[in-house]
N, C-alpha and C positions, 0 to 999 in steps of 0.2 A: 539777434542780427536782423538787419532790414533786407528788404527785396529791392532789386534794381528797378528804377523807373526811367522814363524818358527825361533825362536831365535838361535837354534843350527846352522842353515844354515848361518844366518848373522855372528855369531861368527867365523865360519870357514872361511868366506870370508875375514874378516879383522883381524883375530887372537885375537882381544881384544874387540869385540862387539862395535867398533866405529861407529858413525853415517855414513850412506851412502846416498849421495845426487844423485838422478836420475835427469838428466837434458837433455834438447833438444840439441843433439849433433850437429845439423846443424844451430843452431841459433846463430848469432853473439852476440846478447845481453846476451844469456845464457853463451856462451863461455867467454865473458868478465866478467860476474858475477862470474864464476868459478875461473878465474884468480885473480879477486879481493879477493875472499875468501882464495885461496891458499896463496897468498902473506901476508895475515894478520893472517892466522892460524898458528902462531908460534910454537904451540905444535903439529902440524900435526894431528889434532883430526878427521877431516872430510875426508872421501874417496869419490870418484866419479865414476859414470858410466852413459854413455849416455842412455836416455830412449829408443833409437832405438836398443839397444843391447839385445841379447837373455837373458843375465843375468837379465836385468831390467824386462823383460817380465816374467821370472821365479819367481823372487822375488815378483812381484805384484800378480801373480797367487797364490803363497803360502800364500799371505796375505789375500786371498779371494777376491781380486779385479778382476772384469771381465769387459769386454767392451773395448771401444776404449781408447787409451792413453790420459791421461789428458793434457790439454793445459797449463802445467806449471811444476814446480819442485816438486819433492817428496823426503822427507827425511825419511829414515828407521832407527829407533834408539830405542834400548832397548825394542824390541818387539812391537813397535808402528810405524804406518805409518802417516806422517804428509804431508798434501797436500797444495800447493799453498802458500798463505801468512803465514800460520802456519809454513810450512817448511822453508821459508826465514827467518822468525824471530827466529826460533830455531838455524839456522846457525849463525846469528848475536850473539846469546847468547853464542855459543861455541867459538867465536873469543875472548871474554873477553874484558877487558878494557872499554874504552868509547863505543865500538861497542855494548857491552852488554847492555848499557842503551837503545839503540834503540830497543832491543828485548822487552822492556816494551810497545811497540806499540801493543802488543798482547792484551792489555786491552782496546784498541779501539774496538768498536763493530765489530764483524766478518763480518757482512754484508757490512760495510763501507770499511774495508780492502779488502774484496773480489771484490768490484766494481773497486777499483784502480787496484788491481792485475790483474784481468781479462781483463781490458781495455788495459793494457800494453801486456798481453799474447796474446790477439786477434790480436794486431797490430804489434807485435814484428818483423815479417818478413818485413812488409812494412816500418817500422820506422828505423830498424837497419840492415836488410839484412839477407841473408841465404847462407850457404855453400851448395855445391853440395853433399858432403858426410860428415860424422861425422869427427870432428876435431881429429888430433893426438895431444896428450899432449906434451908440451915442454919437452925436454930432462931431465931436473932436477926434473920434477914432475911426471914422469911415475909410480913411486911407489905409488903414491896417487890415481891412477886410477885402477879400478877393471874391468877386461875384461871377 
């Protein structure tokens, strides 16, 4: 389940309270995952911001989250905060079509999903590489990123 956040703040960021995915902006795997989502999100439902941004830190603080940044993606949607595998599966749900079917993996026990997710998250730089700085969105996708 998610944690409550300042819904008015989220609404003002996206104008329509769309989901916002916070991702590791220096991770190759995360960057390619965002590209995957954007290409398949035909209705432009999901917005994006790097975890390293001031906005991400502000949004997490307003949600009551404190501490080090999590080692994975975070989805803020409808006043809730979804972490790691829950966030990834919510994104698949928003893609619709056959991708929505994969979102039913949420019925796999969470501890199993988290083992798989955290193994990838822990090794993502070693397996996929890392940028020196946060990536710049491709020209046609800039309106999907919140800075």
